[in-house]
C-alpha positions in Angstrom: 0.0 0.0 0.0 1.3 3.5 -0.9 2.6 5.5 2.0 0.4 8.5 1.5 -2.7 6.3 1.2 -1.7 4.3 4.3 -1.2 7.4 6.4 -4.6 8.8 5.3 -6.4 5.6 6.1 -4.6 5.2 9.5 -5.7 8.7 10.6 -9.3 8.0 9.6 -9.1 4.5 11.2 -7.9 6.0 14.5 -10.6 8.6 14.4 -13.2 5.9 13.7 -14.3 7.3 10.3 -13.6 4.4 8.0 -16.3 2.4 6.3 -16.3 -1.4 6.9 -14.5 -2.3 3.7 -11.6 0.2 4.3 -11.5 -0.7 8.0 -11.1 -4.4 7.2 -8.3 -3.5 4.7 -6.4 -1.4 7.2 -6.8 -4.0 9.9 -5.4 -6.7 7.6 -2.5 -4.4 6.8 -1.7 -3.9 10.5 -1.8 -7.6 11.2 0.5 -8.5 8.3 2.9 -5.6 8.1 4.9 -4.7 11.2 6.1 -1.4 9.7 2.5 -0.3 9.2 1.6 -1.3 12.8 4.6 0.8 14.0 3.3 3.8 12.0 -0.2 3.2 13.4 1.1 3.3 17.0 3.1 6.5 16.2 0.1 8.2 14.7 -2.1 7.1 17.6 0.3 8.6 20.1 0.5 11.9 18.2 -3.2 12.2 17.9 -3.7 11.3 21.6 -1.2 14.0 22.5 -3.0 16.5 20.3 -6.4 15.5 21.8 -5.0 16.1 25.3 -3.6 19.5 24.3 -7.0 20.6 23.1 -8.4 19.9 26.6 -6.2 22.4 28.3 -8.0 25.4 29.7 -6.5 28.8 28.8 -5.5 31.0 31.7 -7.7 34.0 32.6 -5.0 36.4 31.4 -4.9 34.7 28.0 -8.8 34.8 27.8 -8.8 38.5 28.6 -6.1 39.2 26.0 -8.2 37.3 23.4 -11.3 39.2 24.3 -9.4 42.4 24.0 -8.2 41.4 20.5 -11.8 40.6 19.5 -13.0 44.0 20.7 -10.3 45.8 18.8 -11.0 43.9 15.7 -14.7 44.6 16.0 -14.0 48.4 16.4 -11.7 48.5 13.4 -12.9 49.7 9.9 -14.7 47.0 7.9 -12.0 47.1 5.2 -9.2 46.5 7.6 -11.1 43.8 9.3 -12.2 41.8 6.3 -8.6 40.9 5.4 -8.5 38.5 8.3 -11.4 36.6 6.9 -10.3 36.6 3.3 -10.1 33.1 1.8 -6.5 33.7 0.6 -5.4 34.7 4.1 -7.2 31.6 5.5 -5.5 29.3 3.1 -2.1 30.9 3.9 -2.7 30.5 7.6 -3.8 26.9 7.1 -0.7 26.2 5.1 1.6 27.7 7.8 -0.2 25.6 10.5 0.2 22.4 8.5 3.9 23.1 7.9 4.5 23.7 11.6 2.4 20.7 12.6 3.9 18.5 10.0 7.5 19.5 11.0 6.7 18.7 14.6 5.1 15.3 13.8 8.0 14.5 11.5 10.5 15.3 14.1 8.6 13.2 16.7 8.3 10.2 14.4 11.9 10.4 13.4 13.0 10.5 17.0 10.7 7.6 17.9 12.0 5.5 15.0 15.6 6.1 16.1 14.7 5.1 19.6 12.9 1.9 18.4 15.9 1.0 16.3 18.3 1.4 19.2 16.0 -0.6 21.4 15.9 -3.5 18.9 19.7 -3.4 18.5 20.1 -3.6 22.3 17.6 -6.5 22.6 19.4 -8.4 19.8 22.8 -7.9 21.6 21.4 -9.0 24.9 19.9 -12.2 23.3 23.3 -13.0 21.6 25.2 -12.4 24.9 22.7 -14.6 26.8 23.0 -17.4 24.2 26.8 -17.3 24.4 26.8 -17.3 28.2 24.4 -20.2 28.4 26.4 -22.2 25.9 29.6 -21.7 27.8 28.0 -22.6 31.2 26.6 -25.8 29.8 29.9 -26.9 28.2 30.6 -30.2 30.1 33.9 -30.8 28.3 35.8 -27.6 29.3 35.9 -26.0 32.8 37.7 -23.0 31.3 34.7 -22.4 29.0 32.3 -22.6 32.0 34.5 -20.1 33.9 34.4 -17.8 30.9 30.6 -18.1 30.8 30.4 -16.9 34.4 32.9 -14.1 33.6 30.7 -13.0 30.7 27.7 -12.8 33.1 29.8 -10.7 35.5 31.3 -8.3 33.0 28.8 -8.0 30.1 25.3 -8.7 31.5 23.4 -5.9 33.2 20.0 -7.6 33.8 19.6 -11.3 34.6 16.5 -13.4 34.1 15.5 -16.6 35.9 17.2 -18.8 33.3 20.6 -17.1 33.7 20.2 -17.1 37.5 19.3 -20.8 37.6 22.3 -21.7 35.4 24.7 -19.7 37.6 23.2 -21.1 40.8 23.6 -24.7 39.4 27.3 -23.9 38.6 27.9 -22.4 42.0 26.5 -25.3 43.9 27.2 -28.4 41.7 30.0 -27.7 39.3 32.9 -30.1 39.9 35.5 -27.4 39.3 36.2 -24.9 42.1 37.1 -22.1 39.7 33.8 -22.4 38.0 31.9 -22.3 41.3 33.8 -19.2 42.5 33.3 -17.4 39.1 29.5 -18.2 39.3 29.4 -16.9 42.8 31.1 -13.7 41.8 28.6 -13.2 38.9 25.6 -13.8 41.2 27.1 -11.4 43.8 26.9 -8.6 41.2 23.1 -8.9 41.2 22.6 -9.6 44.9 20.2 -6.7 45.2 17.7 -8.6 43.1 15.4 -10.7 45.4 15.6 -14.0 43.6 19.4 -13.8 43.4 19.6 -12.9 47.1 17.5 -15.9 48.1 19.6 -18.2 46.0 22.8 -17.0 47.6 21.4 -17.4 51.1 20.2 -20.9 50.3 23.6 -21.9 49.0 25.2 -21.4 52.4 23.3 -24.6 53.6 24.3 -26.8 50.6 27.8 -25.5 49.8 30.6 -28.0 50.4 33.5 -26.4 48.6 35.7 -24.6 51.2 36.9 -21.8 48.9 33.3 -21.1 47.8 32.1 -21.2 51.4 34.6 -18.6 52.5 33.7 -16.4 49.5 30.0 -16.8 50.2 30.4 -15.9 53.9 32.3 -12.8 52.9 29.6 -11.9 50.5 26.9 -12.3 53.2 28.8 -9.9 55.4 29.1 -7.4 52.5 25.3 -7.8 51.9 24.8 -7.3 55.7 22.5 -10.3 55.5 21.7 -11.0 59.2 19.4 -13.9 58.4 22.4 -16.2 57.9 23.6 -15.8 61.5 22.2 -19.3 62.5 23.9 -20.8 59.4 27.2 -19.3 60.4 26.8 -20.6 64.0 26.2 -24.1 62.6 29.4 -23.9 60.5 31.5 -22.9 63.5 30.4 -26.1 65.3 30.5 -28.4 62.2 33.2 -31.1 62.6 33.4 -31.5 58.8 34.1 -27.8 58.2 37.7 -26.8 57.7 39.3 -24.5 60.3 39.7 -21.7 57.7 35.9 -21.9 57.0 35.1 -22.0 60.7 37.3 -18.9 61.3 35.6 -17.1 58.5 32.1 -18.0 59.8 33.2 -16.8 63.3 34.4 -13.5 61.9 31.2 -13.1 59.9 29.2 -13.6 63.1 31.1 -10.8 64.9 30.4 -8.4 62.0 26.7 -9.3 61.6 25.7 -9.6 65.3 
């Protein structure tokens, strides 16, 4: 569909002024053409903004000024006044208004399209990073690749979803390689302000059996000021299976959190 025709039909469609045949045509276009749907959303937003602006009440000062202009116009000689109502003047005024309005709408649409393009590029990059991260963490043949996956999560990921958190928690608690566990813990520590990550870190203290990870986890709990792990730390200090270094770290953590 031609751009000009599409724009005209979209405006009438938003205003509810299309006949059934044209309405069905434009609805089919919106369903099958993402670019047309994007244009429809942009027009709808502009029209909504224009509708809201027409609802603004002028101030009393502005109304008084307008009334004064009307009185002055009414008192002016007929010849001087009629120029304002001459069809040529009206057409010029309408043209100027359309140019100003069209420029504003064009600028808004251009800015919106740029924003949408940047957002799509960001989403694509995030998906690619997540795919690479998950592939590395699931690499059973290479511990170095799993460490690299956790490092990617720490360095390159700003927002984690449940799938990434679950993969990192699994690596932290169950990976046979200590370096992978520590790297996963460091990655999760970056996002400890998020509730589901914080819960996973706290729960790990009960199941963690790697001494180096236990020490790193206790230090993270202290950094987080997580007082809910006090009982877990007390348990570690009396655990015959815990290494002395782990017990000492738990004891130090108790002193700082108590």
